[in-house]
N, C-alpha and C positions, 0 to 999 in steps of 0.2 A: 514239525512242532516250533521252532525259531522264527517262524516267517510271524505262525498265529500272533505270536508275541507283538509280533513288532505290528505285526498290523492293528494291534487287540491295544496298542499302547497308542498308537495314535492315536484312534481314533477317539481316548481316550484323551488328552492331549488338543483337539479341538473342542470335544465339548466343555474343557476346560476355559478354550478361547470365545466359544462363541455365547455361550450364558450368559455375560452378563451385557454383549450384545441386541440377548433376545430380551434380558431383561428389561433393557433401557428404552427398546424399541414397545412392550409395552409399557413401562409407564410413560413410554408419553402418547404413546395411547390413549392408556388410560389418560389424563394427563388434558386431551385434546376436551377428550369427552364430558367429562367434571369441565370445564371450561365455558364449554359450548353450553350445560343447562346451566350452570353456570351463571352465565350472560343472560342466556334466553330468560330465564326467570326476571332477571333485573329487567332487560331493560321491554321486558311484556307489563308493566303495571306505568310503566315511563310515557307510555305513546302521548302520553300528554307535550310533553318537552318535545316536541318532531323539532327538524334546525328551520324548516319554514315560515311556523307562527311567529318564532325569537327575528328570522331577522326581520320580518313584517315590523317587529314592535320597535326596533330597532332607527326602523327609518324616519327620517324626520318631516315632519307635517309639514303638508303644504302649507297650511292656512294658520299664518300665525295670529297668535291672540290682537284683539284694538289693544291694547296695552301699550301691546309691541309697537303698534302700530303710530300711538300717536308719534311718543317723540323727532319721526321721522317727519312729519306730517307741520309741526309746531316747527321744526327745523327749515323747511320749509319753505315755506307761514312765511321764517322770521327770515326768510335768504329776497323775499321780492314783493316787496312793503309798495314801493312803487308804484310797482305794475296792478297790484288793488285795486288802491288807491284811484288809480290814474284811471281806468274803466269804471269803476264807482263813479265818478267826478263826469265822465263820459255818458253817464248813460240817462244819471240824475239830469246834465246839460240836452241832452236828447227826450230826455223825458220832459222839460224847462220846453224849450224849444215849439213841442208839436205840442202843447198846453197852450202855448202863445197863439199861432195860428191857427187853432183850432179855435178859438175865443173874435180871434180878429177877425176873422172868414163870418162868424154866426157873427159880429156886430159888427163889420160893412154892409153885411146883404140888407141887419135890420131897418137902418141909419141908410141905404135905398132907397127900400122902398115908406122913409116916408113925404104925405104930403096925400099917399093916397086916401079913399075915403074908408069913411068908416061905414061899411052895411050888416045888415046884422045875420046871420050865419056866415058871412061871405068867407072866406078860407084863399081867394086867390086876387093877387093884385089887376085883375085884368077887370076883376068886378066887384073888387073892396075886402076891407076886411071886418070882422068884430074879430072880440080884444083877440079870441081863444086861436081864433083861424091867422089871425097875422102871426104869437106865440110858435106855432105849431107848425107856421108854413115855414119860419125861417131857421127853426129847427131841421128839421129835413129835408132844408134846403142848400143848408149852411152844411151839418155836418152830419146826413143821414138817421137823424136820430129818429125815431114813434111818438109825439105825444096823443097826451088823452084829447077830446075833440073839444072836453072842454073846462072853461075855468077852474070847476069846484073838481074835477077829476084829478085834475091838472097839477090841483095843492094835493095833492094824497099822497104823488109819487114823489120817490127821491127824500135827497137827506134835507133835518134844520137847517136851519144855516141862518147863526143867529145876525142879527144887522150888522153888528161891528167887522164882521167879518165877512162880508156879503163878495162877492169880483164879481168883474161883468163875467155874462151870458145867466144869468143868478132868475130865477122867477121869482118874482114879485109879486101879492096877493093885498086884494082890498074886499074890505067886506061895502060894498055902493044900492045893497038894498034899502035902506033908509036911512035919513040922515042923523042918522046918531051910530052907526059905522058897526052897528053891529046887525047877525045872523049870520045865512051865510055868506058864504067864497062869491063873493059874482061878477071878480074880475082882476083880472092879471097882466103884469109888465114883461118886460127883460133889464136887467138895471146893467147901467152903462159903469160910470165912475163917481165921484166923492155924489150921492147922494141924489145922481140922474137918471133919471130910466125909460125909455122909449115905448110907447104899447098904443094905438087904437081906443081912444076913449070912449064915447059915444059917440053916436044921430049926429046929423050935423058936421061932425069933423072931423079930422081928419091923422093918422099916425105921425106922433110927434113927440117932445121928449118933454118931464116936468123934473117934479125936481118934487122927493121924500117932504121934504120939511116944510113943502106949498099944504097952510095950515086945511084944504081939503083930505089932500093922495094924510097927511098923514092923522088926521083925527081917525081914518077908514082903513090905515094900516093893517094889516095884518097876518103878517110873516112871510119869511124868503125860503122856496123851496133848490137845492139844486138835483138836479134829473142827475137820474145814474152814471146817463155817460159823461155828465158831463163834470160828476160825483168826480172820476176816474185820470181827470186831467188834472196835475198841480197848481195844486193850489192856489202855491206860491209866485202863480208866474205874475197875475197880478194882485193888486193893492187898490179898492178901492174907498 
């Protein structure tokens, strides 16, 4: 009997000491379950705020706006004014040199053909020239530019040039069909300089240089044209 009491007392004591531990364990389990449910209820509606999109939005843009680039561009330009200026000067000089060379080649060939006789419909120095055949031959052989086959058609192409702005190589046109200098375009020549032009005038004559100030040509002068190919040449290379 005394032993039974001792055993019972020991069991009671053990239960007393173990009850707080069991209680704590039970409480911890409940708290864990509650925390899991709470966390689950919060995270489910916030799926849109996943870490990946947030990190993506925080990265730097790969392309800067134009406004941000402008100051740097201006700064670069301001640091090299001499280079840009020298490049432009070289390009302008090259264009002017090319223009002068082309005009000189054109006029040089035309002058070499002086004294070739006039032949109606002629377009070659071996047989003779008429006015449009002479002009067409010079442009094609000197600079590779093909013009229409008659003066009236040549008058319709290119750019109108005022008399004070004429340059070597421009085409000068005349109305020679009647004595009053009226009517259709019927004659063409190549302007040289200082009012002079070279042309193949008429039957019985040959390629020669005349002056626009001469009364016959002054009365019949119809204007000047600069063919498209010649219009691309720097107009400042010569002053006629």
